[in-house]
Structures are given as C-alpha cells and as structure tokens.
Jmol script that loads the backbone (N, CA, C; Angstrom):
load data "model"
ATOM      1  N   MET A   1     106.584  -8.755 100.813  1.00  0.00           N
ATOM      2  CA  MET A   1     105.977  -7.699 100.087  1.00  0.00           C
ATOM      3  C   MET A   1     104.484  -7.988 100.131  1.00  0.00           C
ATOM      4  N   LYS A   2     103.708  -6.937 100.591  1.00  0.00           N
ATOM      5  CA  LYS A   2     102.230  -7.085 100.660  1.00  0.00           C
ATOM      6  C   LYS A   2     101.656  -6.276  99.497  1.00  0.00           C
ATOM      7  N   GLY A   3     100.529  -6.775  98.938  1.00  0.00           N
ATOM      8  CA  GLY A   3      99.821  -6.102  97.870  1.00  0.00           C
ATOM      9  C   GLY A   3      98.392  -6.471  97.879  1.00  0.00           C
ATOM     10  N   THR A   4      97.624  -5.846  96.990  1.00  0.00           N
ATOM     11  CA  THR A   4      96.230  -6.209  96.792  1.00  0.00           C
ATOM     12  C   THR A   4      95.994  -6.209  95.300  1.00  0.00           C
ATOM     13  N   LEU A   5      95.080  -7.086  94.877  1.00  0.00           N
ATOM     14  CA  LEU A   5      94.734  -7.178  93.486  1.00  0.00           C
ATOM     15  C   LEU A   5      93.756  -6.020  93.066  1.00  0.00           C
ATOM     16  N   PHE A   6      93.233  -5.314  94.102  1.00  0.00           N
ATOM     17  CA  PHE A   6      92.222  -4.319  93.865  1.00  0.00           C
ATOM     18  C   PHE A   6      92.709  -2.866  93.892  1.00  0.00           C
ATOM     19  N   THR A   7      94.030  -2.643  93.894  1.00  0.00           N
ATOM     20  CA  THR A   7      94.557  -1.338  93.929  1.00  0.00           C
ATOM     21  C   THR A   7      95.013  -0.885  92.529  1.00  0.00           C
ATOM     22  N   SER A   8      95.180   0.379  92.420  1.00  0.00           N
ATOM     23  CA  SER A   8      95.701   0.958  91.129  1.00  0.00           C
ATOM     24  C   SER A   8      94.892   0.603  89.905  1.00  0.00           C
ATOM     25  N   LEU A   9      93.534   0.591  90.083  1.00  0.00           N
ATOM     26  CA  LEU A   9      92.689   0.307  88.924  1.00  0.00           C
ATOM     27  C   LEU A   9      92.363   1.639  88.193  1.00  0.00           C
ATOM     28  N   PRO A  10      92.835   1.758  87.015  1.00  0.00           N
ATOM     29  CA  PRO A  10      92.632   3.029  86.268  1.00  0.00           C
ATOM     30  C   PRO A  10      91.177   3.296  85.964  1.00  0.00           C
ATOM     31  N   ARG A  11      90.815   4.561  85.966  1.00  0.00           N
ATOM     32  CA  ARG A  11      89.440   4.933  85.588  1.00  0.00           C
ATOM     33  C   ARG A  11      89.140   4.604  84.120  1.00  0.00           C
ATOM     34  N   GLU A  12      90.103   4.948  83.270  1.00  0.00           N
ATOM     35  CA  GLU A  12      89.990   4.615  81.851  1.00  0.00           C
ATOM     36  C   GLU A  12      90.863   3.404  81.588  1.00  0.00           C
ATOM     37  N   LEU A  13      90.336   2.516  80.743  1.00  0.00           N
ATOM     38  CA  LEU A  13      91.056   1.338  80.449  1.00  0.00           C
ATOM     39  C   LEU A  13      90.985   1.004  78.954  1.00  0.00           C
ATOM     40  N   PRO A  14      91.682   1.807  78.173  1.00  0.00           N
ATOM     41  CA  PRO A  14      91.537   1.542  76.660  1.00  0.00           C
ATOM     42  C   PRO A  14      92.087   0.170  76.201  1.00  0.00           C
ATOM     43  N   GLU A  15      93.107  -0.312  76.988  1.00  0.00           N
ATOM     44  CA  GLU A  15      93.605  -1.663  76.736  1.00  0.00           C
ATOM     45  C   GLU A  15      93.654  -2.459  77.997  1.00  0.00           C
ATOM     46  N   GLU A  16      93.701  -3.743  77.915  1.00  0.00           N
ATOM     47  CA  GLU A  16      93.816  -4.609  79.127  1.00  0.00           C
ATOM     48  C   GLU A  16      95.106  -4.200  79.786  1.00  0.00           C
ATOM     49  N   LEU A  17      95.086  -4.290  81.141  1.00  0.00           N
ATOM     50  CA  LEU A  17      96.226  -3.990  81.933  1.00  0.00           C
ATOM     51  C   LEU A  17      96.872  -5.276  82.479  1.00  0.00           C
ATOM     52  N   PHE A  18      98.164  -5.410  82.198  1.00  0.00           N
ATOM     53  CA  PHE A  18      98.924  -6.594  82.671  1.00  0.00           C
ATOM     54  C   PHE A  18     100.000  -6.166  83.663  1.00  0.00           C
ATOM     55  N   ASP A  19      99.905  -6.657  84.869  1.00  0.00           N
ATOM     56  CA  ASP A  19     100.866  -6.301  85.929  1.00  0.00           C
ATOM     57  C   ASP A  19     101.582  -7.592  86.380  1.00  0.00           C
ATOM     58  N   THR A  20     102.888  -7.650  86.278  1.00  0.00           N
ATOM     59  CA  THR A  20     103.642  -8.785  86.742  1.00  0.00           C
ATOM     60  C   THR A  20     103.832  -8.613  88.248  1.00  0.00           C
ATOM     61  N   LEU A  21     103.377  -9.594  89.035  1.00  0.00           N
ATOM     62  CA  LEU A  21     103.404  -9.515  90.495  1.00  0.00           C
ATOM     63  C   LEU A  21     104.634 -10.249  91.021  1.00  0.00           C
ATOM     64  N   ALA A  22     105.060 -11.328  90.362  1.00  0.00           N
ATOM     65  CA  ALA A  22     106.212 -12.069  90.846  1.00  0.00           C
ATOM     66  C   ALA A  22     106.725 -12.948  89.691  1.00  0.00           C
ATOM     67  N   VAL A  23     108.050 -13.147  89.710  1.00  0.00           N
ATOM     68  CA  VAL A  23     108.667 -14.056  88.770  1.00  0.00           C
ATOM     69  C   VAL A  23     109.779 -14.803  89.462  1.00  0.00           C
ATOM     70  N   ALA A  24     109.772 -16.098  89.257  1.00  0.00           N
ATOM     71  CA  ALA A  24     110.928 -16.960  89.921  1.00  0.00           C
ATOM     72  C   ALA A  24     110.963 -18.275  89.214  1.00  0.00           C
ATOM     73  N   ARG A  25     112.146 -18.725  88.862  1.00  0.00           N
ATOM     74  CA  ARG A  25     112.412 -20.067  88.354  1.00  0.00           C
ATOM     75  C   ARG A  25     111.296 -20.640  87.406  1.00  0.00           C
ATOM     76  N   GLY A  26     111.061 -19.885  86.342  1.00  0.00           N
ATOM     77  CA  GLY A  26     110.117 -20.395  85.332  1.00  0.00           C
ATOM     78  C   GLY A  26     108.667 -20.212  85.670  1.00  0.00           C
ATOM     79  N   VAL A  27     108.345 -19.403  86.722  1.00  0.00           N
ATOM     80  CA  VAL A  27     106.978 -19.147  87.121  1.00  0.00           C
ATOM     81  C   VAL A  27     106.776 -17.639  87.035  1.00  0.00           C
ATOM     82  N   LYS A  28     105.740 -17.188  86.395  1.00  0.00           N
ATOM     83  CA  LYS A  28     105.341 -15.806  86.376  1.00  0.00           C
ATOM     84  C   LYS A  28     103.843 -15.661  86.870  1.00  0.00           C
ATOM     85  N   ILE A  29     103.642 -14.743  87.783  1.00  0.00           N
ATOM     86  CA  ILE A  29     102.362 -14.500  88.327  1.00  0.00           C
ATOM     87  C   ILE A  29     101.940 -13.066  87.933  1.00  0.00           C
ATOM     88  N   GLU A  30     100.772 -12.892  87.322  1.00  0.00           N
ATOM     89  CA  GLU A  30     100.365 -11.590  86.879  1.00  0.00           C
ATOM     90  C   GLU A  30      98.914 -11.373  87.162  1.00  0.00           C
ATOM     91  N   ARG A  31      98.636 -10.086  87.383  1.00  0.00           N
ATOM     92  CA  ARG A  31      97.227  -9.571  87.480  1.00  0.00           C
ATOM     93  C   ARG A  31      96.889  -8.974  86.106  1.00  0.00           C
ATOM     94  N   ILE A  32      95.710  -9.385  85.622  1.00  0.00           N
ATOM     95  CA  ILE A  32      95.192  -8.809  84.397  1.00  0.00           C
ATOM     96  C   ILE A  32      93.839  -8.119  84.703  1.00  0.00           C
ATOM     97  N   VAL A  33      93.723  -6.867  84.223  1.00  0.00           N
ATOM     98  CA  VAL A  33      92.464  -6.202  84.437  1.00  0.00           C
ATOM     99  C   VAL A  33      91.819  -5.895  83.073  1.00  0.00           C
ATOM    100  N   SER A  34      90.539  -6.309  82.937  1.00  0.00           N
ATOM    101  CA  SER A  34      89.817  -6.056  81.664  1.00  0.00           C
ATOM    102  C   SER A  34      88.519  -5.374  81.979  1.00  0.00           C
ATOM    103  N   ARG A  35      88.057  -4.623  81.042  1.00  0.00           N
ATOM    104  CA  ARG A  35      86.704  -3.992  81.140  1.00  0.00           C
ATOM    105  C   ARG A  35      86.112  -3.904  79.720  1.00  0.00           C
ATOM    106  N   GLY A  36      85.387  -4.964  79.354  1.00  0.00           N
ATOM    107  CA  GLY A  36      84.800  -4.996  77.980  1.00  0.00           C
ATOM    108  C   GLY A  36      85.759  -5.418  76.953  1.00  0.00           C
ATOM    109  N   HIS A  37      86.945  -5.921  77.314  1.00  0.00           N
ATOM    110  CA  HIS A  37      87.939  -6.276  76.327  1.00  0.00           C
ATOM    111  C   HIS A  37      87.700  -7.714  75.868  1.00  0.00           C
ATOM    112  N   ALA A  38      88.204  -7.970  74.673  1.00  0.00           N
ATOM    113  CA  ALA A  38      88.188  -9.338  74.049  1.00  0.00           C
ATOM    114  C   ALA A  38      89.412  -9.496  73.150  1.00  0.00           C
ATOM    115  N   SER A  39      89.752 -10.661  72.852  1.00  0.00           N
ATOM    116  CA  SER A  39      90.917 -10.896  71.884  1.00  0.00           C
ATOM    117  C   SER A  39      90.465 -10.366  70.521  1.00  0.00           C
ATOM    118  N   PRO A  40      91.387  -9.817  69.770  1.00  0.00           N
ATOM    119  CA  PRO A  40      91.104  -9.378  68.413  1.00  0.00           C
ATOM    120  C   PRO A  40      90.547 -10.512  67.537  1.00  0.00           C
ATOM    121  N   LYS A  41      89.716 -10.185  66.644  1.00  0.00           N
ATOM    122  CA  LYS A  41      89.133 -11.206  65.745  1.00  0.00           C
ATOM    123  C   LYS A  41      90.196 -12.002  65.099  1.00  0.00           C
ATOM    124  N   ASP A  42      90.054 -13.376  65.114  1.00  0.00           N
ATOM    125  CA  ASP A  42      90.983 -14.295  64.487  1.00  0.00           C
ATOM    126  C   ASP A  42      92.306 -14.380  65.236  1.00  0.00           C
ATOM    127  N   PHE A  43      92.465 -13.798  66.459  1.00  0.00           N
ATOM    128  CA  PHE A  43      93.652 -13.899  67.283  1.00  0.00           C
ATOM    129  C   PHE A  43      93.474 -15.040  68.251  1.00  0.00           C
ATOM    130  N   TRP A  44      94.561 -15.825  68.414  1.00  0.00           N
ATOM    131  CA  TRP A  44      94.569 -16.917  69.387  1.00  0.00           C
ATOM    132  C   TRP A  44      95.853 -16.826  70.220  1.00  0.00           C
ATOM    133  N   TYR A  45      95.714 -16.957  71.550  1.00  0.00           N
ATOM    134  CA  TYR A  45      96.866 -17.215  72.413  1.00  0.00           C
ATOM    135  C   TYR A  45      97.367 -18.602  72.190  1.00  0.00           C
ATOM    136  N   ASP A  46      98.674 -18.762  72.014  1.00  0.00           N
ATOM    137  CA  ASP A  46      99.267 -20.078  71.842  1.00  0.00           C
ATOM    138  C   ASP A  46     100.590 -20.007  72.640  1.00  0.00           C
ATOM    139  N   GLN A  47     100.522 -20.412  73.872  1.00  0.00           N
ATOM    140  CA  GLN A  47     101.626 -20.176  74.801  1.00  0.00           C
ATOM    141  C   GLN A  47     102.581 -21.376  74.920  1.00  0.00           C
ATOM    142  N   ASP A  48     103.826 -21.125  75.307  1.00  0.00           N
ATOM    143  CA  ASP A  48     104.788 -22.173  75.442  1.00  0.00           C
ATOM    144  C   ASP A  48     104.735 -22.782  76.856  1.00  0.00           C
ATOM    145  N   THR A  49     104.035 -22.166  77.747  1.00  0.00           N
ATOM    146  CA  THR A  49     103.922 -22.661  79.161  1.00  0.00           C
ATOM    147  C   THR A  49     102.457 -22.935  79.496  1.00  0.00           C
ATOM    148  N   ASP A  50     102.258 -23.745  80.603  1.00  0.00           N
ATOM    149  CA  ASP A  50     100.948 -23.983  81.114  1.00  0.00           C
ATOM    150  C   ASP A  50     100.499 -22.645  81.768  1.00  0.00           C
ATOM    151  N   GLU A  51      99.196 -22.455  81.906  1.00  0.00           N
ATOM    152  CA  GLU A  51      98.672 -21.293  82.596  1.00  0.00           C
ATOM    153  C   GLU A  51      97.507 -21.734  83.498  1.00  0.00           C
ATOM    154  N   PHE A  52      97.594 -21.290  84.735  1.00  0.00           N
ATOM    155  CA  PHE A  52      96.443 -21.372  85.641  1.00  0.00           C
ATOM    156  C   PHE A  52      95.863 -20.048  85.776  1.00  0.00           C
ATOM    157  N   VAL A  53      94.593 -19.871  85.479  1.00  0.00           N
ATOM    158  CA  VAL A  53      93.939 -18.548  85.524  1.00  0.00           C
ATOM    159  C   VAL A  53      92.749 -18.647  86.486  1.00  0.00           C
ATOM    160  N   LEU A  54      92.728 -17.634  87.449  1.00  0.00           N
ATOM    161  CA  LEU A  54      91.602 -17.568  88.391  1.00  0.00           C
ATOM    162  C   LEU A  54      90.894 -16.229  88.188  1.00  0.00           C
ATOM    163  N   LEU A  55      89.585 -16.292  88.016  1.00  0.00           N
ATOM    164  CA  LEU A  55      88.823 -15.069  87.873  1.00  0.00           C
ATOM    165  C   LEU A  55      88.459 -14.565  89.289  1.00  0.00           C
ATOM    166  N   VAL A  56      88.968 -13.444  89.620  1.00  0.00           N
ATOM    167  CA  VAL A  56      88.786 -12.864  90.994  1.00  0.00           C
ATOM    168  C   VAL A  56      87.537 -12.048  91.037  1.00  0.00           C
ATOM    169  N   GLN A  57      87.271 -11.254  90.008  1.00  0.00           N
ATOM    170  CA  GLN A  57      86.127 -10.313  90.032  1.00  0.00           C
ATOM    171  C   GLN A  57      85.671 -10.169  88.570  1.00  0.00           C
ATOM    172  N   GLY A  58      84.354  -9.948  88.398  1.00  0.00           N
ATOM    173  CA  GLY A  58      83.829  -9.736  87.102  1.00  0.00           C
ATOM    174  C   GLY A  58      83.335 -11.084  86.424  1.00  0.00           C
ATOM    175  N   ARG A  59      83.275 -11.001  85.110  1.00  0.00           N
ATOM    176  CA  ARG A  59      82.844 -12.178  84.380  1.00  0.00           C
ATOM    177  C   ARG A  59      83.567 -12.181  82.987  1.00  0.00           C
ATOM    178  N   ALA A  60      83.805 -13.361  82.476  1.00  0.00           N
ATOM    179  CA  ALA A  60      84.481 -13.441  81.130  1.00  0.00           C
ATOM    180  C   ALA A  60      84.065 -14.734  80.465  1.00  0.00           C
ATOM    181  N   GLY A  61      84.206 -14.739  79.172  1.00  0.00           N
ATOM    182  CA  GLY A  61      83.969 -15.910  78.312  1.00  0.00           C
ATOM    183  C   GLY A  61      85.194 -16.183  77.534  1.00  0.00           C
ATOM    184  N   LEU A  62      85.644 -17.442  77.582  1.00  0.00           N
ATOM    185  CA  LEU A  62      86.843 -17.867  76.842  1.00  0.00           C
ATOM    186  C   LEU A  62      86.482 -18.957  75.806  1.00  0.00           C
ATOM    187  N   CYS A  63      87.133 -18.934  74.692  1.00  0.00           N
ATOM    188  CA  CYS A  63      86.961 -19.941  73.652  1.00  0.00           C
ATOM    189  C   CYS A  63      88.281 -20.758  73.727  1.00  0.00           C
ATOM    190  N   ILE A  64      88.181 -22.057  73.899  1.00  0.00           N
ATOM    191  CA  ILE A  64      89.290 -22.961  73.884  1.00  0.00           C
ATOM    192  C   ILE A  64      89.204 -23.809  72.663  1.00  0.00           C
ATOM    193  N   GLU A  65      90.228 -23.780  71.865  1.00  0.00           N
ATOM    194  CA  GLU A  65      90.205 -24.513  70.570  1.00  0.00           C
ATOM    195  C   GLU A  65      89.885 -26.041  70.819  1.00  0.00           C
ATOM    196  N   GLY A  66      88.936 -26.548  70.086  1.00  0.00           N
ATOM    197  CA  GLY A  66      88.617 -27.892  70.241  1.00  0.00           C
ATOM    198  C   GLY A  66      87.524 -28.174  71.249  1.00  0.00           C
ATOM    199  N   GLU A  67      87.126 -27.198  72.037  1.00  0.00           N
ATOM    200  CA  GLU A  67      86.036 -27.394  73.003  1.00  0.00           C
ATOM    201  C   GLU A  67      84.809 -26.689  72.523  1.00  0.00           C
ATOM    202  N   PRO A  68      83.632 -27.338  72.666  1.00  0.00           N
ATOM    203  CA  PRO A  68      82.419 -26.700  72.194  1.00  0.00           C
ATOM    204  C   PRO A  68      81.974 -25.502  73.032  1.00  0.00           C
ATOM    205  N   GLY A  69      81.491 -24.469  72.386  1.00  0.00           N
ATOM    206  CA  GLY A  69      80.920 -23.363  73.164  1.00  0.00           C
ATOM    207  C   GLY A  69      81.983 -22.479  73.814  1.00  0.00           C
ATOM    208  N   THR A  70      81.464 -21.565  74.594  1.00  0.00           N
ATOM    209  CA  THR A  70      82.271 -20.581  75.367  1.00  0.00           C
ATOM    210  C   THR A  70      82.334 -21.012  76.813  1.00  0.00           C
ATOM    211  N   VAL A  71      83.528 -21.003  77.404  1.00  0.00           N
ATOM    212  CA  VAL A  71      83.688 -21.325  78.783  1.00  0.00           C
ATOM    213  C   VAL A  71      83.433 -20.014  79.578  1.00  0.00           C
ATOM    214  N   VAL A  72      82.429 -19.908  80.380  1.00  0.00           N
ATOM    215  CA  VAL A  72      82.072 -18.743  81.135  1.00  0.00           C
ATOM    216  C   VAL A  72      82.712 -18.843  82.520  1.00  0.00           C
ATOM    217  N   LEU A  73      83.496 -17.810  82.926  1.00  0.00           N
ATOM    218  CA  LEU A  73      84.108 -17.746  84.211  1.00  0.00           C
ATOM    219  C   LEU A  73      83.461 -16.705  85.086  1.00  0.00           C
ATOM    220  N   GLU A  74      83.174 -17.019  86.296  1.00  0.00           N
ATOM    221  CA  GLU A  74      82.635 -16.062  87.259  1.00  0.00           C
ATOM    222  C   GLU A  74      83.601 -16.047  88.485  1.00  0.00           C
ATOM    223  N   PRO A  75      83.415 -15.057  89.362  1.00  0.00           N
ATOM    224  CA  PRO A  75      84.399 -14.975  90.500  1.00  0.00           C
ATOM    225  C   PRO A  75      84.580 -16.310  91.209  1.00  0.00           C
ATOM    226  N   GLY A  76      85.840 -16.679  91.421  1.00  0.00           N
ATOM    227  CA  GLY A  76      86.226 -17.917  92.062  1.00  0.00           C
ATOM    228  C   GLY A  76      86.482 -19.061  91.101  1.00  0.00           C
ATOM    229  N   ASP A  77      86.063 -18.924  89.858  1.00  0.00           N
ATOM    230  CA  ASP A  77      86.310 -19.993  88.897  1.00  0.00           C
ATOM    231  C   ASP A  77      87.741 -19.925  88.392  1.00  0.00           C
ATOM    232  N   TYR A  78      88.298 -21.143  88.136  1.00  0.00           N
ATOM    233  CA  TYR A  78      89.665 -21.118  87.557  1.00  0.00           C
ATOM    234  C   TYR A  78      89.731 -22.122  86.432  1.00  0.00           C
ATOM    235  N   LEU A  79      90.730 -22.012  85.675  1.00  0.00           N
ATOM    236  CA  LEU A  79      90.957 -22.820  84.499  1.00  0.00           C
ATOM    237  C   LEU A  79      92.444 -23.125  84.346  1.00  0.00           C
ATOM    238  N   VAL A  80      92.750 -24.334  83.944  1.00  0.00           N
ATOM    239  CA  VAL A  80      94.119 -24.671  83.646  1.00  0.00           C
ATOM    240  C   VAL A  80      94.208 -24.868  82.163  1.00  0.00           C
ATOM    241  N   ILE A  81      95.109 -24.099  81.514  1.00  0.00           N
ATOM    242  CA  ILE A  81      95.222 -24.160  80.025  1.00  0.00           C
ATOM    243  C   ILE A  81      96.629 -24.678  79.800  1.00  0.00           C
ATOM    244  N   LYS A  82      96.729 -25.810  79.185  1.00  0.00           N
ATOM    245  CA  LYS A  82      97.998 -26.457  78.912  1.00  0.00           C
ATOM    246  C   LYS A  82      98.733 -25.743  77.800  1.00  0.00           C
ATOM    247  N   ALA A  83     100.069 -25.825  77.826  1.00  0.00           N
ATOM    248  CA  ALA A  83     100.916 -25.195  76.788  1.00  0.00           C
ATOM    249  C   ALA A  83     100.468 -25.748  75.407  1.00  0.00           C
ATOM    250  N   GLY A  84     100.467 -24.816  74.529  1.00  0.00           N
ATOM    251  CA  GLY A  84     100.119 -25.221  73.114  1.00  0.00           C
ATOM    252  C   GLY A  84      98.625 -25.300  72.784  1.00  0.00           C
ATOM    253  N   VAL A  85      97.781 -25.093  73.793  1.00  0.00           N
ATOM    254  CA  VAL A  85      96.280 -25.086  73.607  1.00  0.00           C
ATOM    255  C   VAL A  85      95.900 -23.663  73.260  1.00  0.00           C
ATOM    256  N   ARG A  86      95.442 -23.505  71.988  1.00  0.00           N
ATOM    257  CA  ARG A  86      95.067 -22.169  71.584  1.00  0.00           C
ATOM    258  C   ARG A  86      93.698 -21.788  72.260  1.00  0.00           C
ATOM    259  N   HIS A  87      93.739 -20.530  72.693  1.00  0.00           N
ATOM    260  CA  HIS A  87      92.593 -19.999  73.406  1.00  0.00           C
ATOM    261  C   HIS A  87      92.427 -18.464  73.144  1.00  0.00           C
ATOM    262  N   ARG A  88      91.207 -17.957  73.354  1.00  0.00           N
ATOM    263  CA  ARG A  88      91.036 -16.545  73.186  1.00  0.00           C
ATOM    264  C   ARG A  88      89.950 -16.009  74.132  1.00  0.00           C
ATOM    265  N   VAL A  89      90.018 -14.750  74.452  1.00  0.00           N
ATOM    266  CA  VAL A  89      89.016 -14.122  75.298  1.00  0.00           C
ATOM    267  C   VAL A  89      87.871 -13.635  74.395  1.00  0.00           C
ATOM    268  N   GLU A  90      86.661 -14.195  74.522  1.00  0.00           N
ATOM    269  CA  GLU A  90      85.555 -13.798  73.692  1.00  0.00           C
ATOM    270  C   GLU A  90      84.961 -12.555  74.207  1.00  0.00           C
ATOM    271  N   TRP A  91      84.836 -12.379  75.535  1.00  0.00           N
ATOM    272  CA  TRP A  91      84.249 -11.139  76.045  1.00  0.00           C
ATOM    273  C   TRP A  91      84.659 -11.062  77.580  1.00  0.00           C
ATOM    274  N   THR A  92      84.580  -9.853  78.079  1.00  0.00           N
ATOM    275  CA  THR A  92      84.671  -9.569  79.540  1.00  0.00           C
ATOM    276  C   THR A  92      83.612  -8.562  79.865  1.00  0.00           C
ATOM    277  N   ASP A  93      83.244  -8.529  81.145  1.00  0.00           N
ATOM    278  CA  ASP A  93      82.226  -7.648  81.691  1.00  0.00           C
ATOM    279  C   ASP A  93      82.432  -6.241  81.136  1.00  0.00           C
ATOM    280  N   GLN A  94      81.354  -5.649  80.602  1.00  0.00           N
ATOM    281  CA  GLN A  94      81.428  -4.236  80.013  1.00  0.00           C
ATOM    282  C   GLN A  94      81.230  -3.223  81.087  1.00  0.00           C
ATOM    283  N   GLU A  95      80.590  -3.559  82.187  1.00  0.00           N
ATOM    284  CA  GLU A  95      80.183  -2.595  83.218  1.00  0.00           C
ATOM    285  C   GLU A  95      81.150  -2.476  84.384  1.00  0.00           C
ATOM    286  N   ALA A  96      81.994  -3.423  84.585  1.00  0.00           N
ATOM    287  CA  ALA A  96      82.885  -3.424  85.727  1.00  0.00           C
ATOM    288  C   ALA A  96      84.207  -4.139  85.396  1.00  0.00           C
ATOM    289  N   GLU A  97      85.186  -3.867  86.228  1.00  0.00           N
ATOM    290  CA  GLU A  97      86.498  -4.502  85.940  1.00  0.00           C
ATOM    291  C   GLU A  97      86.378  -6.009  86.107  1.00  0.00           C
ATOM    292  N   THR A  98      87.017  -6.723  85.259  1.00  0.00           N
ATOM    293  CA  THR A  98      87.258  -8.165  85.412  1.00  0.00           C
ATOM    294  C   THR A  98      88.685  -8.289  85.784  1.00  0.00           C
ATOM    295  N   ILE A  99      88.955  -8.914  87.005  1.00  0.00           N
ATOM    296  CA  ILE A  99      90.283  -9.066  87.464  1.00  0.00           C
ATOM    297  C   ILE A  99      90.631 -10.550  87.470  1.00  0.00           C
ATOM    298  N   TRP A 100      91.770 -10.872  86.808  1.00  0.00           N
ATOM    299  CA  TRP A 100      92.269 -12.177  86.646  1.00  0.00           C
ATOM    300  C   TRP A 100      93.608 -12.380  87.456  1.00  0.00           C
ATOM    301  N   LEU A 101      93.877 -13.500  87.959  1.00  0.00           N
ATOM    302  CA  LEU A 101      95.161 -13.807  88.533  1.00  0.00           C
ATOM    303  C   LEU A 101      95.658 -14.977  87.627  1.00  0.00           C
ATOM    304  N   ALA A 102      96.755 -14.717  86.914  1.00  0.00           N
ATOM    305  CA  ALA A 102      97.281 -15.730  85.965  1.00  0.00           C
ATOM    306  C   ALA A 102      98.665 -16.163  86.498  1.00  0.00           C
ATOM    307  N   VAL A 103      98.828 -17.512  86.506  1.00  0.00           N
ATOM    308  CA  VAL A 103     100.091 -18.106  86.847  1.00  0.00           C
ATOM    309  C   VAL A 103     100.610 -18.888  85.640  1.00  0.00           C
ATOM    310  N   HIS A 104     101.749 -18.452  85.135  1.00  0.00           N
ATOM    311  CA  HIS A 104     102.368 -19.144  83.979  1.00  0.00           C
ATOM    312  C   HIS A 104     103.510 -19.989  84.539  1.00  0.00           C
ATOM    313  N   TYR A 105     103.497 -21.319  84.165  1.00  0.00           N
ATOM    314  CA  TYR A 105     104.534 -22.175  84.742  1.00  0.00           C
ATOM    315  C   TYR A 105     104.967 -23.250  83.644  1.00  0.00           C
TER     316      TYR A 105
END
end "model"
wireframe off; spacefill off
backbone 0.3
color backbone group
C-alpha cells in the first residue's frame, strides 16, 4: 500500500487530525496534523506505550514533565517519549500545517 503524509489535508482544521496508517503486533503508526493546536490547559498525555514522534513539516513546542523549558521541534526532529512520561503540546505553527509521524510501541 502506497501513501503520502501530505494528502487529504483539510482546508479547515478545527481539531487536530489523527489518521492511523498501520497497526500490527503492538505497534501503531499514525499521522497527526495540527494547525495552531495545543493541549488543553492542565491536560497531560500519559501513555501506556513508548512513542517515537517525528516532525515532518511545521513547528511545535512540547512540554515534557520534569524537563526544563519547552522542547521545540522543527522538520526532521524526532523525540522518543517513554511510557508513563507525562507530556503536552504547548503550541504548533499557526500559519501552516504541522505534520507529525507518531509510532506507538
């Protein structure tokens, strides 16, 4: 199956878009598209699995609990977030789509 991360990008994006691209034996790969989105105030992701996230396009800032400051991601940057590490999206690019490739394992 062939695909592209740059297809089917909606003109309006009131909420982040999550597309599951593949699932197999405890691994899920998804595309996330953001445009000016951030985690709700006082909300933290706290996942049961590790996550590898690659920023493909755009820019984003993440807050990782216990780490000082905001981790800024630009195209090509990736981050490994271990299971149980609370994190949140502080901001994403307001002017263009931010496209993420996330692998949960």
